[in-house]
C-alpha positions in Angstrom: -45.7 225.5 112.1 -47.6 227.8 114.4 -49.1 226.2 117.5 -52.8 225.6 117.3 -55.1 227.7 119.6 -56.9 226.2 122.5 -60.2 226.9 120.7 -59.0 225.0 117.6 -57.9 222.1 119.8 -61.3 222.1 121.6 -63.2 222.1 118.2 -61.1 219.2 117.0 -61.8 217.2 120.1 -65.5 218.0 119.8 -65.5 216.9 116.2 -63.9 213.6 117.2 -66.4 213.0 119.9 -69.3 213.7 117.6 -67.9 211.4 114.9 -67.4 208.7 117.5 -71.0 209.1 118.8 -72.3 208.9 115.2 -70.3 205.8 114.5 -71.6 204.2 117.7 -75.2 205.0 116.8 -74.7 203.6 113.3 -73.4 200.3 114.7 -76.4 200.0 117.1 -78.8 200.9 114.3 -77.2 198.3 112.0 -77.7 195.6 114.6 -81.3 196.5 115.1 -82.0 196.7 111.4 -80.5 193.2 110.9 -82.7 191.8 113.6 -85.7 193.5 112.1 -85.0 191.7 108.9 -85.1 188.4 110.7 -81.4 187.8 111.4 -81.7 186.6 115.0 -78.0 186.5 115.8 -76.1 188.8 113.4 -72.4 188.3 113.5 -70.0 191.1 114.3 -68.8 191.1 110.7 -72.4 191.5 109.5 -73.1 194.4 111.9 -69.9 196.1 110.9 -70.6 195.7 107.2 -74.1 197.1 107.6 -72.8 200.0 109.6 -70.1 200.7 107.0 -67.2 200.4 109.5 -64.2 198.2 109.7 -63.9 195.4 112.3 -61.2 197.5 114.0 -63.6 200.4 114.4 -66.3 198.1 115.6 -64.1 196.8 118.4 -62.9 200.3 119.3 -66.5 201.0 120.2 -67.6 197.6 121.4 -64.7 195.5 122.7 -67.2 192.8 123.9 -70.3 191.8 122.0 -72.4 192.0 125.1 -71.6 195.7 125.2 -73.4 196.0 121.9 -76.3 193.9 123.3 -76.6 196.4 126.1 -76.5 199.4 123.8 -79.3 197.8 121.6 -81.4 197.1 124.7 -80.9 200.7 125.9 -82.0 202.0 122.5 -85.1 199.8 122.3 -86.2 200.1 125.9 -86.7 203.7 127.1 -87.7 204.4 130.7 -91.3 204.8 129.7 -92.2 202.2 127.1 -95.9 203.1 126.8 -98.0 206.2 127.6 -100.0 206.6 130.7 -103.8 206.0 130.8 -106.3 208.8 130.1 -107.2 211.1 133.0 -110.4 210.3 134.9 -113.5 211.3 132.9 -115.8 210.2 130.1 -112.8 208.8 128.2 -111.7 206.6 131.1 -114.5 204.0 131.2 -113.4 200.4 131.2 -114.5 199.6 127.7 -112.7 202.7 126.3 -109.6 201.8 128.3 -109.6 198.3 127.1 -109.8 199.4 123.5 -107.1 202.0 123.9 -104.9 199.7 125.9 -105.1 196.8 123.4 -104.3 199.2 120.5 -101.3 200.5 122.4 -100.0 197.2 123.7 -100.4 195.4 120.3 -98.3 198.0 118.7 -95.6 197.7 121.4 -95.6 193.9 121.2 -95.5 193.8 117.4 -92.6 196.3 117.3 -90.6 194.3 119.8 -91.1 190.9 118.1 -87.9 190.7 116.1 -85.8 191.7 119.1 -87.7 189.4 121.5 -87.0 186.5 119.2 -83.3 187.5 119.0 -83.0 187.7 122.8 -84.9 184.4 123.3 -82.1 182.7 121.3 -79.5 183.9 123.8 -81.3 184.5 127.1 -80.5 181.2 128.7 -76.7 182.0 128.8 -77.0 185.8 129.2 -77.4 187.3 132.7 -77.7 190.7 131.0 -80.7 189.6 128.9 -82.3 187.8 131.9 -82.1 191.0 134.0 -83.5 193.1 131.1 -86.4 190.7 130.6 -87.3 191.1 134.3 -87.1 194.8 133.9 -89.4 194.9 130.9 -91.9 192.6 132.5 -91.9 194.8 135.6 -92.6 197.9 133.4 -95.4 196.1 131.6 -96.9 195.0 134.9 -96.8 198.5 136.3 -98.4 199.8 133.1 -101.3 197.3 133.5 -101.7 198.4 137.1 -102.0 202.0 136.0 -104.5 201.4 133.2 -106.8 199.1 135.2 -106.3 200.6 138.7 -110.0 201.3 139.0 -110.8 197.5 138.7 -107.8 196.2 140.7 -108.4 198.6 143.6 -111.8 197.0 144.2 -110.4 193.7 145.4 -108.3 192.8 148.4 -104.6 193.4 148.5 -103.9 189.7 148.2 -106.3 189.2 145.3 -105.0 192.4 143.6 -101.5 191.1 143.5 -102.6 187.7 142.0 -104.9 189.4 139.4 -102.2 191.9 138.5 -99.7 189.1 137.7 -102.4 187.2 135.8 -103.4 190.3 133.7 -99.8 191.2 133.0 -99.0 187.7 131.9 -102.1 187.7 129.7 -100.9 190.9 128.1 -97.3 190.1 127.6 -95.4 189.2 124.4 -95.7 185.4 124.8 -99.5 185.5 124.6 -99.3 187.9 121.6 -96.8 185.6 119.9 -99.2 182.6 120.5 -102.1 184.5 119.0 -100.0 185.7 115.9 -98.4 182.4 115.0 -99.2 178.7 114.4 -101.8 179.3 113.2 -101.0 182.6 111.6 -103.4 185.4 112.5 -103.5 189.0 111.4 -102.9 191.8 113.8 -106.6 192.8 113.9 -107.6 189.1 114.6 -105.0 188.9 117.4 -106.2 192.1 118.9 -109.8 190.9 118.9 -108.8 187.7 120.7 -106.7 189.6 123.2 -109.6 192.0 123.8 -112.0 189.1 124.5 -109.5 187.5 126.9 -109.0 190.8 128.8 -112.7 191.5 129.0 -113.3 188.0 130.4 -110.5 188.4 133.0 -111.9 191.7 134.2 -115.4 190.3 134.4 -114.2 187.3 136.4 -112.3 189.7 138.8 -115.5 191.7 139.3 -117.5 188.5 139.9 -115.1 187.4 142.6 -115.5 190.8 144.3 -119.3 190.4 144.4 
């Protein structure tokens, strides 16, 4: 048998890498899909079956289940979760920003609901999930600071920090979950409630500045 050329060997190696990457992506996508369907803690076997791979292949890519958790978190949490606010101008007034922000944040929170419920079931015993939760809350807080910088910059540095924490907490997933469940409310109803709460908070912040 004639020896294979370096180019042929390189192409074979590239093909293996691409197949491995595809398999890994399929496993991650399978886990996310199962969580979206309401399976809070899918087993390794369930994930492998959904991805169409053997248990042996699963463990080749994810020897520890927490590695899969990390891969899912990386997939679901890009560096920039939400877009930046509109540039200064007619479209940047507070009422316009509130409406645009609530629309954006509601979509984000609704999308993350299945995975937040899944992580809540495991977070007490997972340092990885605890660190990730802190990261997401920091990103959400920074987003609030950007969208409502005009209002926050009108108060003292000490008051600004307190109000930023208050606004970020108001606009986090826990409040959204409370508005959406027990009793059940539609997304438009929940958005209306969240808008009223945000408007009231910003009015109170302005009153304290006066």
